[in-house]
LUMSE-324600 format. One record per atom (N, C-alpha, C): residue in three letters; x, y, z. Coordinates in steps of 0.001 Angstrom, whole numbers, plus 500000, padded with zeros to 6 digits. Each point is the difference from the previous one (the first is absolute). Layout:
ALAXYZ/...
END
This chain:
UNK508110531674488635/UNK498469500285500741/UNK500298498460500744/UNK499142500334501081/UNK500712498953501192/UNK498752498412499663/UNK500409499245500904/UNK499602498930499820/UNK498591500101501066/UNK499574498301500009/UNK499042499873500643/UNK500579498903500625/UNK500111500216501404/UNK500859498930501429/UNK498885499312500915/UNK499989499187500460/UNK499321499356500824/UNK500863499743501260/UNK499798500959500904/UNK500880499389501430/UNK499355499171500837/UNK500305498634500205/UNK499233499093500411/UNK500523499573501522/UNK499173500568501134/UNK500762499732501420/UNK499576498631500382/UNK501541499405500722/UNK499859498605499845/UNK501102499879501200/UNK500034500862500936/UNK501294499661501186/UNK499145499499500732/UNK498921499520500572/UNK498832499931501538/UNK500413498462499677/UNK500016499812501636/UNK500791498739500172/UNK498514498731499760/UNK499170500886500383/UNK498394499232500234/UNK500326498846501286/UNK500189500467501140/UNK499827498902500852/UNK498954499303500561/UNK498575500397498998/UNK498511499198500519/UNK499527498965499146/UNK501612499834498596/UNK500004499135499656/UNK500817498567500835/UNK500665500533501106/UNK500806498719500544/UNK500597499124499228/UNK500936500599499048/UNK500761499412498791/UNK501316500580500475/UNK500668498917499749/UNK501440500161499522/UNK500710500735498377/UNK498437500006499341/UNK500323500311498798/UNK499114501510500022/UNK500883501006499453/UNK499230501421499865/UNK498600499927499336/UNK499022500843500478/UNK498986500377499746/UNK499801499590498485/UNK500231500975499293/UNK499958500187498724/UNK500348498891498957/UNK501019498942500616/UNK500214499218499190/UNK499098498708499661/UNK499195499953501172/UNK499452498812500514/UNK498722499681498480/UNK500052498804499694/UNK499553499478498677/UNK498582500032500231/UNK499217500429498410/UNK498730500039499950/UNK499877498826498785/UNK499286499015500039/UNK500284499059498620/UNK500796499907499557/UNK500969500037500631/UNK501589499566499552/UNK501093501383499533/UNK499286500948500322/UNK500626501410499257/UNK500356501269501457/UNK500966500187500073/UNK500028500923501263/UNK499745501206500213/UNK499062500239500878/UNK499191501140499999/UNK500581501398499558/UNK501180500130500145/UNK500713501244499333/UNK499790500093498637/UNK500526498699499384/UNK499386499849498520/UNK499089500359499007/UNK499000500014500962/UNK498668500458500015/UNK499593501300499526/UNK500674500752501089/UNK499823501472500038/UNK500834500829498957/UNK501481499000500160/UNK500702500313498756/UNK499479499877498175/UNK499324499082500079/UNK499344499426498580/UNK498823501233499644/UNK499233500385501359/UNK498852500956499618/UNK500610501559499351/UNK500985500625500855/UNK500410501039499454/UNK501162499795498667/UNK500371499090499795/UNK500794500262498459/UNK499291499589499219/UNK498767499051500000/UNK499099500315498782/UNK498823501162500157/UNK499816500726501358/UNK499226500721500110/UNK500850501769499250/UNK501446499693499309/UNK500513501158499465/UNK500927500611500529/UNK500980499128501386/UNK500494500512500629/UNK501407499829499008/UNK500775500745499909/UNK501478499976499636/UNK501024498733500716/UNK499873500958501115/UNK501228499394501160/UNK499394499802501256/UNK500392498900500802/UNK499585499423500924/UNK501365500284501284/UNK499253500614500653/UNK501443500127501412/UNK499109499192501144/UNK500747499452500475/UNK499281498997501114/UNK501304500730501366/UNK499012500399501437/UNK500805500326500660/UNK500113498781501316/UNK501027499517500179/UNK500061498965500766/UNK500781500433501182/UNK499838498654501066/UNK500785499948500805/UNK500998499372500778/UNK499727498831500751/UNK500863499124500300/UNK499962499034498535/UNK498751500017499457/UNK499607498806499179/UNK500445500432498745/UNK501080500829499571/UNK500596500601498795/UNK500302498925499490/UNK500749499110500531/UNK500445499001498970/UNK499053498964499108/UNK499608499920500956/UNK498619499187499711/UNK499120499761498970/UNK500097501952500048/UNK498863500492499452/UNK500678500443498301/UNK501052500144499985/UNK501005499798498902/UNK499790498727499299/UNK499982499137500386/UNK500077498425499671/UNK499021499891499219/UNK498241500367500953/UNK498792499801499189/UNK499808500668499492/UNK500335501593499632/UNK500029500882498919/UNK500940500598499600/UNK500764499135498781/UNK501383500233499366/UNK499722501607499262/UNK498693500187499720/UNK500259501509498809/UNK499919501051500691/UNK499746500239501398/UNK499646501485500665/UNK501419500462499980/UNK499807501345500662/UNK501071500724500631/UNK499354499872501958/UNK501160500026500650/UNK499736499849501180/UNK500293501142500967/UNK499794500230500525/UNK500135501066501460/UNK500195499200501372/UNK501254500405500572/UNK499778499402501321/UNK499602500780501415/UNK498856499790500373/UNK499852500552501224/UNK500403499439501690/UNK501072500025500138/UNK500741499791500897/UNK499257500335501420/UNK499242501179500071/UNK499830499969501456/UNK498146499887499423/UNK499522499617500077/UNK498081499960500153/UNK499255501271500770/UNK500020501177499534/UNK499610501196500665/UNK498959500369499401/UNK498956499498499696/UNK498681500270499503/UNK499751499755498381/UNK499136500339499227/UNK499516500010498520/UNK500763501230499473/UNK500009500998500682/UNK500522501257499026/UNK501438499610500154/UNK500546499406500942/UNK501826499571499771/UNK500542499335499086/UNK498767498960500330/UNK500245499040498631/UNK500424500263498417/UNK499125500681499993/UNK499607501024498768/UNK501438500665499630/UNK500418501292501327/UNK501595500308500062/UNK500765499447499634/UNK500126498515500395/UNK501066499342499662/UNK500282499820498213/UNK498835499864499277/UNK499672499910498761/UNK500428501341499214/UNK500196501027500416/UNK500001501654499324/UNK500395500006499198/UNK501918499163500096/UNK500588499871498759/UNK499215499779499069/UNK499783499601499813/UNK498681499245498724/UNK499169500642499369/UNK499631500792500886/UNK499548501506499426/UNK500027500652499443/UNK499811501058498846/UNK500533500653499430/UNK498276500725499642/UNK500552501486499904/UNK499491501537500258/UNK498858499511499025/UNK500050499423498730/UNK498888500003498846/UNK499336498957499916/UNK500531498796501047/UNK498821498627500159/UNK498664500396500744/UNK499140498444499732/UNK499201500031500619/UNK499832499224501088/UNK499789499515500677/UNK499963499545501149/UNK499338499215500497/UNK499332498942499935/UNK499490499099500632/UNK500507498991501005/UNK499314500738501490/UNK500293499109500967/UNK498848499212500743/UNK500724498538500418/UNK499257498487500319/UNK500312499405500432/UNK499587498868500988/UNK500425499306500703/UNK499804498395499539/UNK501464499622500294/UNK499650498284499281/UNK499347498619500992/UNK499202500487500545/UNK499135498981500910/UNK498238500391499019/UNK499933500397499098/UNK499069500371499429/UNK499899499109498723/UNK499523498768500106/UNK500141499123498088/UNK498950500246499511/UNK498850500722500608/UNK499212499618499240/UNK499167501468499224/UNK501208500716499867/UNK499664501082499004/UNK500145499892498233/UNK499697500705499583/UNK499466499190498624/UNK500917501306498863/UNK500684499416498890/UNK500788500658499168/UNK498963501607499509/UNK498936499323499828/UNK498672501106499358/UNK500102500838500657/UNK499658499847501907/UNK499987500731500722/UNK501006500955500213/UNK501254499626499503/UNK501308500656500237/UNK500060501469498985/UNK499319499262498800/UNK500187500778498847/UNK498668501195500487/UNK498881499644500354/UNK499021501125500260/UNK500461501132500861/UNK500482499210501376/UNK500621500928500938/UNK500927501207499276/UNK501353499694498946/UNK500823500700498760/UNK499367500745499848/UNK499036499586498946/UNK498745501094499132/UNK500032501044500822/UNK498835499558501017/UNK499387500961501020/UNK501112501175500287/UNK501133499564500405/UNK501193500950500744/UNK500784500924498852/UNK499855499331499161/UNK500464500555498505/UNK498913501563499679/UNK498879498907499666/UNK498919500688499395/UNK499795501914501254/UNK500037499894501136/UNK499578500685500876/UNK501399501181499608/UNK501126499379499854/UNK501095501072500377/UNK500323499758501555/UNK499827499403500749/UNK500384499821501305/UNK500932499956500336/UNK500680500305500810/UNK501234500207500937/UNK500037498430501242/UNK498690499910500176/UNK499965498877500766/UNK498390499375500279/UNK500241499066499568/UNK498340498834499625/UNK500110499126501381/UNK499251499579500712/UNK499258499514500742/UNK499105499051499915/UNK500361499051500070/UNK499239498705499477/UNK498927499330501097/UNK499096500340499828/UNK498801499602501036/UNK499038498667499940/UNK498995499671500900/UNK499301499118499567/UNK499266499927501096/UNK498527499259499669/UNK499163500260501218/UNK499467498599500195/UNK500342499548501407/UNK499978498898500831/UNK498919500126500756/UNK499086498677499959/UNK499143499550500943/UNK500404500109501456/UNK501149499324500029/UNK500428499829501122/UNK501392500314500175/UNK500220501804500140/UNK501476500584500025/UNK501019499915501302/UNK499366499192500618/UNK500834499739501727/UNK501361499702498975/UNK500861501061500718/UNK501767499407500212/UNK500127500988498921/UNK499855500619499347/UNK500352500857498604/UNK500133501390500384/UNK500442500919499743/UNK500276501351500041/UNK498607500278499200/UNK499518501269500723/UNK498829500570499044/UNK500476501484499496/UNK499151499979498613/UNK500045501046498995/UNK498846501222500669/UNK500759501291500458/UNK499350501028500604/UNK500126500900499035/UNK498711500451499296/UNK499796500630499368/UNK499576501681500154/UNK500200500654499326/UNK499521501841499956/UNK499766500332498857/UNK498603500366500684/UNK498997500672498227/UNK500568499238499230/UNK499496498413500105/UNK499954498926498674/UNK501965499564499873/UNK500737500498500544/UNK501581500018499584/UNK500691499181500915/UNK501456499909499646/UNK500808499587501196/UNK500011500908500780/UNK499837499333501604/UNK500557500900500900/UNK501302499683500727/UNK499651498868500736/UNK501256498842500456/UNK499480498866500046/UNK500688498857500943/UNK499905498975499815/UNK500008499497501358/UNK499420499109500800/UNK500244499739501133/UNK500091498480500317/UNK500425500056500996/UNK500485498156500109/UNK498712499705501215/UNK499696498620499465/UNK498951499408501286/UNK500281500169501150/UNK501534499918500922/UNK500377499880501131/UNK499607501673500403/UNK500191501020499459/UNK499572501412500082/UNK498518500332499809/UNK498909499306498963/UNK499011500780500104/UNK499246500107500953/UNK499251501202499953/UNK498834500162501272/UNK498789498635499418/UNK498994500280500849/UNK498534498887499524/UNK499635500682498619/UNK499230501002499406/UNK499950500581499396/UNK500968499850498529/UNK501189500114499955/UNK501055499307499300/UNK500037498576499567/UNK499720499391500972/UNK500012498621499738/UNK498557499323499254/UNK499064500930499966/UNK498969499611499124/UNK500266500165498310/UNK500898500753500144/UNK500635500122498406/UNK499888498925499534/UNK499387499922498522/UNK500369498455499606/UNK501094500156498571/UNK500324501115499717/UNK501162500403498972/UNK501349499449500768/UNK500752499243499230/UNK501281499493500753/UNK501114500199499045/UNK501087500874500785/UNK501326499714499031/UNK500976498633499755/UNK499838500258499026/UNK500156498486499629/UNK501667500003499531/UNK500750501191500486/UNK501826499907500087/UNK500659499926498980/UNK498470499863498893/UNK501217500331498345/UNK499871502025499351/UNK500912500422499796/UNK499924501322499538/UNK500567500027498793/UNK500060501425499334/UNK500729499743498905/UNK500404502094499820/UNK501268499995500050/UNK500694501115500520/UNK500972500642498918/UNK499780501312499304/UNK501097500485499365/UNK501359500041500594/UNK500917499393499191/UNK501283499634501149/UNK500915501391499989/UNK499757500858499430/UNK500643501395501113/UNK498959500306500951/UNK498774499848500293/UNK499362500030500756/UNK500190499328501186/UNK499760498645499992/UNK500233498893500828/UNK501455500055500598/UNK501299500376499218/UNK500969500444501159/UNK500269501088500451/UNK499305501157499947/UNK500336501641500714/UNK498829499286501456/UNK498904499236499654/UNK499298499787501182/UNK500482498596500842/UNK501009499265500096/UNK500701499241500407/UNK501066500461500983/UNK500549501323499610/UNK500855500527500526/UNK499575500978501212/UNK498415500221499892/UNK499092500388501464/UNK499860499058500771/UNK500028498615499543/UNK499033499212500975/UNK500922500325501572/UNK499022499949501182/UNK500378500061501177/UNK499547498683500555/UNK500800499265501183/UNK499773498880500311/UNK499303500262502003/UNK499519501024500053/UNK499567500900501488/UNK498523498959499866/UNK500057498882500218/UNK498652499430500640/UNK500434498689500779/UNK499126499541500318/UNK499996498923501406/UNK500737498486498999/UNK500271500129498632/UNK500673499280500129/UNK501458500030499179/UNK499886500794500318/UNK501115500815498871/UNK500710499852498955/UNK499073499474499311/UNK499892499751498724/UNK499954501194498863/UNK500710500222498248/UNK499567500523499403/UNK498681499215499343/UNK498733501284500158/UNK498564499097499003/UNK500299500268498364/UNK499660499583499237/UNK499756500391498343/UNK498938500286499994/UNK498798500029501062/UNK499258500469499796/UNK499701502146500223/UNK501209499733500606/UNK500446501539500624/UNK500209500739498459/UNK499791499506499005/UNK501256500569498490/UNK498897500563499646/UNK498617499398499739/UNK498984500826499280/UNK499660501278500919/UNK500022499590501401/UNK499529501140500794/UNK501076501671499804/UNK501420499119500011/UNK500700501618499531/UNK499829500505498650/UNK499629498932498834/UNK500333500499498890/UNK498672501451499757/UNK498480499061500708/UNK498748500820499990/UNK500192501106500798/UNK500617500489501210/UNK500513500912500202/UNK500548501323499494/UNK501104499514499187/UNK501064500572499086/UNK499163500509498826/UNK498430499316500069/UNK499350500803498550/UNK499626498815499105/UNK501009499171500029/UNK499867498929498614/UNK499096499166499808/UNK499491500011499119/UNK498890498669499293/UNK500456498631501122/UNK499036499673500690/UNK499672498895500136/UNK498213499235499911/UNK500179499397499667/UNK498433499251499225/UNK500113498318500999/UNK498601499840499778/UNK499730498968500410/UNK499261499043499300/UNK500610498840499700/UNK499223498891499085/UNK499864498686500906/UNK498423499932499248/UNK499439499272501009/UNK499851498633499223/UNK500423498937500259/UNK500262498507499400/UNK498528499577500295/UNK499693499089498780/UNK498573499663499882/UNK499784498741500552/UNK501274499047499711/UNK499841498329500907/UNK500925500073501022/UNK499002499745501010/UNK501091499603501693/UNK500548498782499345/UNK500207499337499716/UNK501061498703499925/UNK500923500235499675/UNK500265501144499200/UNK501300500735499271/UNK500947500300501541/UNK499770500229500588/UNK500698500974501182/UNK500293498662501251/UNK499664498915499942/UNK499618499218501182/UNK501571499656500722/UNK500475500595500752/UNK500999499874500435/UNK500375498160500852/UNK501240499910500015/UNK500329498421500870/UNK500810500347501059/UNK499152499623501236/UNK500870500176501148/UNK500451498769500569/UNK499072498385499635/UNK500353498900501084/UNK499617499002498390/UNK499869498921501120/UNK500036498987498718/UNK498635499219499713/UNK498906500711500949/UNK498457500069499620/UNK499740500714498515/UNK500413501369500609/UNK499639500894498825/UNK500847499641499097/UNK501211499553499481/UNK501063499031499136/UNK498980499093499385/UNK499391498941500458/UNK499276499301499446/UNK498308500492499599/UNK499682500793500411/UNK498839501321499377/UNK500816500528498173/UNK500923500309500691/UNK500599500557498201/UNK499836498948499369/UNK500778498778500314/UNK500412498888499025/UNK498323499681499423/UNK498970499953500795/UNK498636499938499657/UNK499495500615498810/UNK500745501136500036/UNK498795501280499167/UNK501093499807498637/UNK501545499874500294/UNK500685499914498738/UNK499540498521499386/UNK500131499059500697/UNK498858499133498978/UNK499190499806499585/UNK499070500756500253/UNK498742499849499746/UNK499902501338498731/UNK500999500726499666/UNK500180501205498817/UNK500615499042499325/UNK501195499483499832/UNK500259498797499153/UNK499369499115499274/UNK499261499383500998/UNK499062498616499490/UNK498688500610499308/UNK499490501220500333/UNK499140500868499170/UNK500494499938498608/UNK501444500952499878/UNK500328500391499021/UNK499922498433499138/UNK500838499185500463/UNK500409498687499526/UNK498686499358499141/UNK498762500106500932/UNK498555499522499345/UNK499684500954498661/UNK499928501110500192/UNK499188500818498708/UNK501167499829499127/UNK500768499861499830/UNK501147499916498967/UNK499961498401499150/UNK499037499030500628/UNK499855498630499484/UNK500669498847500513/UNK500385500304501608/UNK500507498910500660/UNK498972499357500873/UNK500224498472500026/UNK498649499691500894/UNK500522499721501667/UNK499498500566500744/UNK500785499464501630/UNK498869499347500868/UNK499969499230500042/UNK498344499202500865/UNK500156500151500514/UNK500629500651501532/UNK500177499977501030/UNK500789501440500277/UNK499663501015500223/UNK500978501298500319/UNK500039500328501350/UNK499297499803500387/UNK500696499729500966/UNK501333499220500705/UNK499999498935499256/UNK501049499478500746/UNK500808499066498666/UNK500607501587499516/UNK500860499822499012/UNK500811501076499808/UNK501066499920500143/UNK501201501102500529/UNK500387500897498750/UNK500095500462499441/UNK500915500450498955/UNK500180501603499869/UNK501387499799500013/UNK501245501479500086/UNK499313500787499106/UNK500204501515499799/UNK499548500918499374/UNK500867500157498765/UNK501486499611499848/UNK500411499644498885/UNK499975498932499110/UNK499086498774500703/UNK499616498942499070/UNK499466500851498552/UNK500267498959499036/UNK498888500255498701/UNK499739498526499480/UNK498677500195499914/UNK499433498514499232/UNK498786499900499084/UNK500550499791499168/UNK499074500366498379/UNK498651498967500042/UNK499250500956499129/UNK498429499342499658/UNK500007498784500175/UNK498732499594500636/UNK499709498311499726/UNK500501498910500881/UNK501062500693500908/UNK500473499371501386/UNK499208499792500873/UNK500374498998500812/UNK499249499147501408/UNK500863500292501046/UNK499508500562501208/UNK500635499814500928/UNK499446499511501376/UNK500022498612500626/UNK499327499135500844/UNK500420500673501135/UNK499083499703501139/UNK500427500300501371/UNK501316499586500648/UNK500240500896500883/UNK501177499504500653/UNK501047500128498934/UNK499910501022499413/UNK501620500430499209/UNK500315500994500337/UNK501340500472500012/UNK500884500896500247/UNK501159500208499228/UNK499560500923499208/UNK501108500605498825/UNK500512501281500031/UNK501744500279500513/UNK500663500925500358/UNK500511500629499411/UNK500952500889500302/UNK501012500692499178/UNK500017500598498637/UNK500487500032498872/UNK499897499877498743/UNK499629499071498778/UNK499131499349500717/UNK499310498832499022/UNK499488500326498844/UNK499536499346499288/UNK499019500109498987/UNK499444498526499379/UNK498998499751499649/UNK499420499138499594/UNK499032500329499187/UNK499996499115498607/UNK499388500000498834/UNK498788499986499526/UNK499510499924498890/UNK498769499318500035/UNK498998498889500318/UNK499199499435500316/UNK499172498699499828/UNK501108499253500767/UNK500183500207501280/UNK500875499637501368/UNK498741499478500593/UNK500270498703499947/UNK499541500012502291/UNK500707499693500755/UNK500341500912501405/UNK500558499797500816/UNK499498499517500995/UNK500571499064500933/UNK499179499767501415/UNK499792498818499804/UNK499324499726500881/UNK499969500945501851/UNK500795499640500482/UNK500670500732501260/UNK500823499992500656/UNK501541500067499146/UNK499898500713498993/UNK501588499961499428/UNK500579501452500639/UNK501316499891500024/UNK500253501021499975/UNK501382500682498936/UNK499789501342499754/UNK500953500242498926/UNK501057501301500380/UNK500979500112500140/UNK500724501278500128/UNK500995500297498830/UNK500165501327499531/UNK500682500236499148/UNK500408498904498320/UNK499167499564499908/UNK499827498611498937/UNK499191500714499009/UNK500379499717498557/UNK499011499989499152/UNK499857498829498938/UNK498602500122499770/UNK498964498726499616/UNK499583500627498704/UNK500314499024498781/UNK499315499916498866/UNK498351499990499857/UNK499770499992498782/UNK498473499801499563/UNK499739498147500396/UNK498605499996500546/UNK499022498550500008/UNK500992499219501005/UNK500337499925501403/UNK500799499890500652/UNK499246499472501389/UNK499740498817500296/UNK499295499528501507/UNK501374499548500707/UNK499558501001501424/UNK500840499522500531/UNK499501499699501542/UNK499813498862500438/UNK499412499725501088/UNK500567499815501453/UNK499866500800500839/UNK500428499524501491/UNK501404499783500253/UNK501008501055499387/UNK501413500281499551/UNK500303500703500656/UNK501375500047500049/UNK500535501145500488/UNK501004500715498526/UNK500029500810499829/UNK501087501011498437/UNK500988501202500758/UNK501245499970500320/UNK501104500649500351/UNK501022500610499142/UNK499760501122499336/UNK500637500725498498/UNK500136498836499275/UNK498734499380499791/UNK499948499143498347/UNK499700500144499098/UNK499943499986498588/UNK499699500206499016/UNK499130498803499609/UNK499041499932499616/UNK499026498798499037/UNK499682500780498924/UNK500156499124498875/UNK499425500673498909/UNK498573499037499225/UNK499645499996499097/UNK498560499866499661/UNK499871498563499931/UNK498420500243500565/UNK499206498310499859/UNK500969499001500914/UNK500042500539501490/UNK500961499164500773/UNK499403499510501235/UNK499634498731500288/UNK499689499761501324/UNK500707499702501008/UNK499490500807501066/UNK501004499745501503/UNK499046499483501381/UNK500938498921500182/UNK499530499734501371/UNK498758498852499438/UNK499117499505501600/UNK500018500687500969/UNK501046499980501014/UNK500563500858501233/UNK501274499462500244/UNK501097500458499713/UNK500341500578498772/UNK500777500347499731/UNK500928500962500611/UNK501579500002499727/UNK500645501408500395/UNK501097499873499191/UNK499665501680499664/UNK501150500167498797/UNK500664501277500300/UNK501370499974500225/UNK500778500771500660/UNK500968501377498966/UNK500208500656500766/UNK500522501299498935/UNK501397498466498885/UNK499529500959499159/UNK500550499803498499/UNK499899498682499498/UNK498693499670500309/UNK499357498860499519/UNK499147500417498730/UNK500468500035498603/UNK499195500139498965/UNK499467498598499137/UNK498423500193499976/UNK499301498938499570/UNK499552500231498667/UNK500319499612498754/UNK499772500157498667/UNK498739499409499456/UNK499196500141499087/UNK498730500057499680/UNK499630498232500009/UNK498911500073500295/UNK499259498616500274/UNK500661498675500541/UNK500958500659500936/UNK500567499297501455/UNK498953500040501172/UNK500270498691500377/UNK498958499952501138/UNK501341499415501429/UNK499427500855500959/UNK500840499539500960/UNK499035499246501520/UNK499709498766499871/UNK499397499607501305/UNK499941500556501046/UNK499285498946500582/UNK500008500227501430/UNK501184499314501016/UNK500515500911501109/UNK501263500284500935/UNK501080499643498896/UNK500718500521499272/UNK500389500603499002/UNK500915501025500317/UNK501307500461500171/UNK500482500884500044/UNK501037500786499013/UNK499752501067499455/UNK501215500144498991/UNK500656501201500550/UNK501620500099499961/UNK501017500897500208/UNK500416500420499067/UNK500456501184499780/UNK500882500423499135/UNK500200499352498937/UNK498992499915499151/UNK499955498397498781/UNK498707500743499223/UNK500711499805498559/UNK498742499837499088/UNK499308498564499413/UNK498883500035499529/UNK499364498733499972/UNK499578500155498720/UNK500207499304498776/UNK499634500170498857/UNK498370499918499699/UNK500008499985498658/UNK498005500091499677/UNK500225498697499788/UNK498275500121500389/UNK499821498441500288/UNK500619498886500512/UNK500456500525500966/UNK500829499151500959/UNK499437499917501072/UNK499991498644500828/UNK498860500108501489/UNK500973499090500806/UNK499862500444501173/UNK500351499783501426/UNK498397499509500867/UNK499454499068499941/UNK498312500038500264/UNK500621499512501478/UNK500795499705500824/UNK499848500241501440/UNK501410499222500461/UNK500008500507501565/UNK501242500024500725/UNK501441499846498977/UNK500369500897500045/UNK501357500142499701/UNK500248501649500331/UNK501540499865499705/UNK500393501435500460/UNK500748500511498487/UNK500145500705499636/UNK501208500452498747/UNK500435501585500248/UNK501151499595500049/UNK500601501625500515/UNK501713499556499187/UNK499966501488499662/UNK501170500105499350/UNK500343499397498801/UNK499214499829499348/UNK499442499017498753/UNK499274500795498749/UNK500224499517498855/UNK499868500107498452/UNK499314498877499912/UNK498487500110500234/UNK499159498470499431/UNK499590500600498606/UNK499983499145498573/UNK499937500648498904/UNK498650499506499581/UNK499420500309498278/UNK498740499695500076/UNK499249498493500102/UNK498721499466500302/UNK499193498656499753/UNK500699499547500885/UNK500959500139501290/UNK500630499340501046/UNK498842499145501025/UNK500266498934500247/UNK498802499360501432/UNK501351499462500821/UNK499411501206501214/UNK501007500113501318/UNK499221499064500863/UNK500289498458500568/UNK498786499180500393/UNK500067500604501568/UNK499201499379500831/UNK499820499698501471/UNK501304500356500451/UNK500120500257501207/UNK501123500187500934/UNK501770499914499007/UNK499486500843499473/UNK501832500250498860/UNK500450501599500902/UNK501395499782500079/UNK500276500523500856/UNK501682500485499144/UNK499784501213499323/UNK501465500637499984/UNK500491500446500960/UNK501420498955500283/UNK500769500749501364/UNK501355500685499317/UNK499604501410500423/UNK500346500922499505/UNK501482500321501191/UNK500005499625501293/UNK500522500991500828/UNK501274498698500511/UNK501401500517499759/UNK500603498972500806/UNK500521500718501472/UNK499260500740500693/UNK500438500536501172/UNK500817500531500043/UNK500528500785498988/UNK500597501039499799/UNK499663501028498488/UNK499418499345498833/UNK499835500625498836/UNK498777499726499537/UNK499320500504499465/UNK498954499678499182/UNK500536499458498482/UNK499196499091499357/UNK500645499338498641/UNK498500499725499101/UNK500360500342498769/UNK498716499883499093/UNK499702499156499263/UNK498774499155499658/UNK499448499033499502/UNK499325500260498718/UNK500476499075499012/UNK499288500615498561/UNK499460498887499704/UNK498658499850499442/UNK499333499098499706/UNK499357500241498346/UNK500258499479499039/UNK499890500559499068/UNK498544499602499112/UNK499556500661499017/UNK498706499465499355/UNK499503498713499969/UNK498876499439499768/UNK499654498844500024/UNK500259498669501137/UNK500755500788501060/UNK500413499315500810/UNK499088499240500652/UNK500539498922500621/UNK498551499360501388/UNK501260499620500988/UNK499754500567501525/UNK500500499629501086/UNK499056499053501066/UNK500146499117500010/UNK499208498843500873/UNK499501500696501341/UNK499384499136500857/UNK499654500673501224/UNK500609499556500905/UNK500679500558501332/UNK500642499717500595/UNK501321499861499928/UNK500540501276498931/UNK501499499902499438/UNK500570500944500546/UNK501604499910500057/UNK500510501594500800/UNK500894500025499165/UNK500031501221499222/UNK500935500799499116/UNK501503500747500924/UNK500722499142499995/UNK501195500594500490/UNK500744501058499423/UNK499925501738500061/UNK500626500455499229/UNK501639500498500170/UNK500189500452498720/UNK499498500247499193/UNK500060498984499116/UNK498795499872498911/UNK499875498352499404/UNK499436500517498746/UNK499640499450499053/UNK499387500301498771/UNK499096498509499325/UNK499335500569500026/UNK498561498951499105/UNK500131500610499254/UNK500507499100498742/UNK499564500432498379/UNK498965499863499614/UNK500025500057498604/UNK498375500630499629/UNK499475498147499611/UNK499009500050500380/UNK499242498606499850/UNK500396498553500871/UNK501061500719501109/UNK500193499344500847/UNK499274499334501334/UNK499953498877500163/UNK499169499662500889/UNK500577498987501085/UNK499515500682501229/UNK500534499577501729/UNK499335499432500112/UNK499997498541500553/UNK499098498947500759/UNK499924500358501048/UNK498637499451500683/UNK499827500384500649/UNK500487499610501785/UNK500655500383501098/UNK500643499733501132/UNK501367500214499735/UNK500448500909498986/UNK501476499967499456/UNK500645501376500755/UNK501233499773500248/UNK501121501228500449/UNK500427500080499475/UNK500353501174498298/UNK500851500543499108/UNK500954500680500476/UNK500763500095499616/UNK501424500650500228/UNK500787500175499128/UNK499721499278498600/UNK500982500754498872/UNK498926500247499033/UNK500226500306498764/UNK499621500029498991/UNK498929499339499095/UNK498728500138499801/UNK498995498956499470/UNK500184500019498204/UNK500740499535499728/UNK500220500435498542/UNK498505500049499012/UNK499883500544498862/UNK498816500187499631/UNK499545498296499558/UNK498678500010499912/UNK498809499192500021/UNK500202498681500668/UNK501089499935501071/UNK500614499093500405/UNK499371500062501253/UNK499190498593500861/UNK499325499495501150/UNK501445499711500830/UNK500018500786501284/UNK500640499787501063/UNK499577499759501415/UNK500638498619500308/UNK499351499456501145/UNK500792500036501149/UNK500083500162500914/UNK501110500360501300/UNK499082499823501218/UNK500260498759500174/UNK499121499136501624/UNK500524498781499707/UNK500425499664501391/UNK500364498932500733/UNK499103498597499102/UNK500644498926499649/UNK499112498870499936/UNK499049498935500675/UNK499080500143500420/UNK499099499536500801/UNK500214499034500345/UNK500541499250501052/UNK499455498239500564/UNK499368499751500960/UNK499187498784499670/UNK499115499669500865/UNK500609498880500697/UNK500095500003501637/UNK500408498950500676/UNK498721499222500646/UNK499865499167499667/UNK498619498701500203/UNK500071499470501443/UNK499121500323500425/UNK499553499537501440/UNK500659500972501232/UNK500539501070499445/UNK500764500755500683/UNK499059501556500881/UNK498987499536499223/UNK498915501394500803/UNK500007499891501473/UNK500048501288500975/UNK499610500240501223/UNK498510499551500325/UNK500000498714501108/UNK498596499977500747/UNK499763500718500698/UNK498641500517499746/UNK499285501021500586/UNK499223499637500805/
END
């Protein structure tokens, strides 16, 4: 039994984007455009994803690691692009051909098209849609209500330009029929290209069944050609996600100024304040307050947390934690239950234990901080000697006074107390007070006259 495969055409240069980055790799809410398309076809029921790439093939392989790739070395049209992927097409497969610059397609739309194709037993299904402004799109020409052919905008006469039923570029084919038609494509046109639209006409002329599926929602078929359209698509995706979250019990104060990637999950009862950006595979638990002005990327947040005006990147925050304002949690920062990371505190590659707090102006890097530890204002874990990173360990119930430097590698044992203004270079024993600062001297009458 054959597979259901999506062949996604993504070799175009996208010159109208005016960018060194391939068009389909441009991010929308922190996620590459091509990944929206791939995810929709996977969730819509496709077994395999085949991406047809050009000079951008290596960059695409990095962005979409779990797909098959066909290399279109010369860009000789959409038909030629599918020819480049013919090695992945078996006779008994069902092939869904689509474009990598259509990030608004939804899984339910993909499923509906596939179901209609299979139910009709068609050799080919052309996906059309009614556009109020069809300018720039190929038009569907019908004959006795059925498929006749497709005419491109540049080739359409005045009557054909009035037609509002457009070709979305999406098609479903029986694998054997598609392969046969591809061998018959010709490039005897002004562009000297092989057009995929000719496949349906070849099948029809051979007496094979070609049907038209009319899409209900024009937004599903919105293509991206320039940065203005990229912004429009981002607005649509943002609205879809914010609406989904609000209907599931998440409060979003200002949806127009809140940017949440589609892959993010947020628990019931949480509140997202304006100016917040949440990207990647981030998750937020229940009853949290996030924002305003907070950026979270690829991070996991537990329940009942409050994060104000802060940046989290690949961090993990457990339950009942308070972050910010103006804190920075860098990769591999782990904040345990009940801890507090206050204003202008940076944490990197470090664990901060339960109920510990660094309330302001501290740097905690390459460190293990135990439970119930107090990190004073201006404390620094000096972890880098110019060549190597070293670790600082601060054990349970320790106290590190303000403006102290812990020169790693170093350990503060349980209950250790570091006096303010100390520079610590060796172990602070358990329940010991450590003072490491120069003795103050007062010089009478020596103050400079101002």
